[in-house]
C-alpha atoms as one frame of an Amber mdcrd trajectory, in Angstrom:
protein
  14.287  14.295   0.643  10.919  13.596  -0.967  10.425  10.884  -3.550   7.864
  11.173  -6.306   5.852   8.226  -7.571   2.776   8.034  -9.751  -0.689   6.528
 -10.005  -2.572   5.979 -13.221  -5.469   3.754 -14.034  -8.889   3.155 -15.430
 -11.725   5.208 -13.901 -14.014   3.375 -11.455 -11.192   0.942 -10.652 -10.658
   1.883  -7.017  -8.352   4.861  -7.543  -9.958   7.022  -4.853 -10.362   4.382
  -2.159  -6.819   3.086  -2.731  -5.535   6.650  -2.386  -7.466   7.140   0.850
  -6.086   3.885   2.257  -2.499   4.867   1.453  -3.092   8.342   2.883  -3.639
   6.765   6.309   0.148   6.639   6.367   1.331  10.186   7.059   4.576   9.467
   5.216   2.577   9.004   1.995   0.668  11.729   0.191  -1.526  10.520  -2.679
  -3.074  13.309  -4.720  -6.404  13.663  -6.417  -6.515  14.074 -10.188  -3.409
  16.119 -10.940  -2.900  18.961 -13.399   0.867  18.510 -13.532   0.925  16.969
 -17.032  -0.952  20.028 -18.322   1.495  22.340 -16.548   4.449  20.559 -18.141
   2.751  20.549 -21.547   1.945  24.265 -21.464   5.494  25.147 -20.460   6.921
  22.941 -23.206   4.666  24.670 -25.723   5.828  28.058 -24.470   9.419  27.031
 -25.154   8.498  26.052 -28.708   6.233  28.966 -29.607   6.957  32.012 -27.457
   8.697  34.741 -29.460  10.494  36.211 -26.449  11.957  32.813 -25.596  12.845
  32.019 -29.194  14.556  35.399 -29.390  16.651  34.592 -26.300  16.541  30.806
 -25.710  17.988  30.224 -22.245  17.846  26.412 -22.318  19.724  25.849 -19.061
  17.426  28.056 -16.986  14.303  26.653 -18.616  15.373  23.051 -18.032  16.217
  23.888 -14.431  12.706  25.258 -13.912  11.080  22.184 -15.452  13.272  19.853
 -13.403  12.087  21.530 -10.216   8.351  21.570 -10.909   7.616  18.406  -8.920
   9.678  19.639  -5.975   8.133  23.100  -6.067   4.542  21.950  -6.563   4.645
  19.642  -3.548   7.002  21.680  -1.368   4.234  22.372   1.183   3.333  18.696
   1.538   4.744  17.080   4.671   4.780  13.525   3.271   8.082  11.907   2.329
   6.528   9.996  -0.566   4.286  11.814  -3.043   2.098   9.725  -5.348   0.732
  11.937  -8.125  -2.359  10.679  -9.933  -2.774  11.408 -13.641  -2.487   9.784
 -17.087   1.278   9.466 -16.771   1.415   6.430 -19.036   0.797   8.180 -22.336
   3.962   8.319 -24.454   4.209  12.104 -24.120   3.625  12.174 -20.360   5.996
   9.293 -19.704   8.688  11.129 -21.651   8.134  14.099 -19.328   8.818  11.847
 -16.344  11.971  10.528 -17.997  13.184  14.107 -18.390  12.089  15.689 -15.144
  11.344  13.121 -12.428  14.260  13.374  -9.943  14.115   9.702  -8.878  13.452
   6.301 -10.429  10.080   6.202 -12.198   7.560   3.920 -10.485   3.896   3.879
 -11.463   0.948   2.122  -9.847  -1.562   1.046 -12.522  -5.136   0.239 -11.543
  -7.260  -1.886 -13.867 -10.770  -3.308 -13.785 -12.912  -5.303 -16.181 -14.171
  -2.619 -18.549 -17.718  -4.011 -18.616 -17.817  -3.413 -14.845 -16.381   0.077
 -15.312 -19.146   0.909 -17.776 -21.816  -0.563 -15.476 -20.428   1.504 -12.594
 -20.627   4.701 -14.653 -24.216   3.954 -15.709 -25.277   3.058 -12.178 -23.733
   6.267 -10.840 -25.306   8.440 -13.547 -28.730   6.870 -12.906 -28.479   7.547
  -9.178 -27.104  11.080  -9.621 -29.024  12.457 -12.652 -27.276  15.850 -12.744
 -23.925  14.719 -14.112 -21.578  15.238 -17.040 -22.593  11.999 -18.787 -26.278
  12.879 -18.926 -25.586  16.503 -19.851 -23.320  15.450 -22.735 -25.821  12.889
 -24.041 -29.027  14.872 -23.404 -30.121  12.107 -21.021 -29.876   9.727 -23.936
 -30.004   5.964 -24.204 -27.435   3.573 -22.796 -26.032   3.338 -26.337 -25.575
   7.128 -26.390 -23.755   6.976 -23.077 -21.555   4.162 -24.342 -20.556   6.201
 -27.399 -19.815   9.211 -25.202 -17.722   7.319 -22.652 -15.793   5.439 -25.346
 -15.065   8.520 -27.421 -11.420   8.178 -28.602 -10.603  11.537 -27.004 -12.435
  10.817 -23.755 -10.987  10.108 -20.324 -11.787   6.388 -20.341 -10.083   5.621
 -23.649  -7.109   7.844 -22.769  -6.747   6.024 -19.465  -6.839   2.640 -21.181
  -4.232   3.793 -23.687  -2.071   5.116 -20.856  -2.019   1.766 -19.035  -1.536
  -0.208 -22.249   1.487   1.854 -23.258   3.071   1.249 -19.869   2.453  -2.490
 -20.007   3.863  -2.813 -23.511   6.853  -0.493 -23.222   7.729   0.176 -19.574
   6.717  -2.936 -17.649   9.815  -2.760 -15.443   8.566   0.546 -13.997   4.989
  -0.410 -13.139   2.886  -2.542 -10.849  -0.551  -3.704 -11.981  -3.275  -3.719
  -9.328  -6.465  -5.422 -10.497  -9.676  -4.204  -8.863 -10.783  -7.800  -8.282
  -7.592  -8.529  -6.342  -7.958  -5.277  -4.399 -11.458  -6.265  -3.277 -10.543
  -9.859  -2.445  -7.216  -9.167  -0.712  -6.744  -5.489   0.015  -4.023  -6.135
   2.589  -2.012  -8.255   0.163  -2.274  -5.675  -2.616  -1.225  -2.855  -0.285
   1.799  -4.950   0.728   2.682  -5.366  -2.962   2.604  -1.580  -3.419   4.865
  -0.992  -0.406   7.349  -3.553  -1.706   7.266  -2.078  -5.214   7.880   1.471
  -3.951  10.365   0.278  -1.310   8.512   2.119   1.455   8.500   0.865   5.078
   5.209  -0.934   5.716   2.420   0.593   7.759  -0.479  -0.900   9.722  -3.548
   0.251   7.809  -7.156   0.190   8.976  -9.137  -1.516   6.212 -12.413  -1.446
   8.166 -12.658   2.337   8.432 -11.354   4.387   5.523 -11.633   8.146   5.881
 -12.425  10.200   2.763  -9.173  12.164   2.720  -9.483  13.315  -0.898 -11.984
  16.168  -1.046 -13.172  16.489  -4.636 -15.724  19.116  -5.638 -18.094  16.684
  -7.307 -20.555  19.443  -8.159 -18.339  19.950 -11.220 -18.967  16.522 -12.782
 -21.798  15.084 -10.695 -22.475  14.356  -7.045 -20.825  11.372  -5.359 -18.511
  10.582  -8.288 -15.588  10.120  -5.897 -17.483   9.115  -2.762 -16.045   6.022
  -1.086 -17.437   3.532   1.397 -15.806   4.274   4.717 -16.479   0.672   5.795
 -13.898  -0.628   3.332 -13.546  -2.512   0.058 -16.720  -4.295  -0.977 -17.925
  -5.612  -4.293 -21.107  -4.044  -5.647 -23.717  -5.506  -7.920 -25.145  -2.976
 -10.347 -28.835  -2.946 -11.125 -28.410  -1.897 -14.752 -29.315  -3.814 -17.890
 -26.560  -3.507 -20.458 -27.100  -4.878 -23.983 -24.991  -7.912 -24.821 -23.379
  -6.123 -27.775 -22.071  -3.366 -25.513 -20.851  -5.868 -22.921 -18.982  -7.814
 -25.593 -17.390  -4.621 -26.909 -16.321  -3.611 -23.397 -14.607  -6.965 -22.897
 -12.400  -6.355 -25.930 -10.692  -3.571 -23.947  -9.488  -5.927 -21.180  -6.024
  -6.138 -22.752  -4.080  -6.639 -19.502  -5.391 -10.194 -19.289  -3.323 -11.165
 -22.326  -0.208  -8.962 -22.043   2.740 -10.637 -20.347   4.218  -8.266 -17.752
   6.602 -10.745 -16.118
């Protein structure tokens, strides 16, 4: 019987390379960015707003369908342990897991200093000019790109809010993996994940990491999800970020002050 676990985190925090490492183990299947929260949301909205359903509200059948979405969606996957990646930590999405996840909820949360996340985005957008950041800012200034990336409705802020909600309200169901720790001790962090998920350990190859997640990066910009096959390495970004923006980014590093013990 499959078990379903979850991955959420800040963008540019090692989500893709961690997924590719775990996918070396055939018993584990880590997904790319998942649409399951949207599927659940749309079906919940149908229940609330569809006239045919409201006219004949078959709650038992509808709940049965929702409870089997995870099983049905991943029925063709051979792995025993599915790790679905999305913003599962938002209050609404976490409530969905409480209702419909068939096993104990366990979520891997990836974090990284937000000033480094911003620098990584800027470095990537500079090296791959045809991308969603430049198109949404008309190739604007670094300040324009900061305002775009830190839009309250944008992916970065939603991801931060997702992790923060989990740390404040569901700390017993999560494990925090800091990007710095992942770079410095990838083997130790992988061991922590195996222990947290209670999965038999596997001998991973940290020196050659195959790109098992095949994103179509023409949608958002080339090489957005490209990993280094030679393993985890720290990069220095050749971008000049104004001190004011750096200081603002640092105010988002909330996990450094929240007690999760």
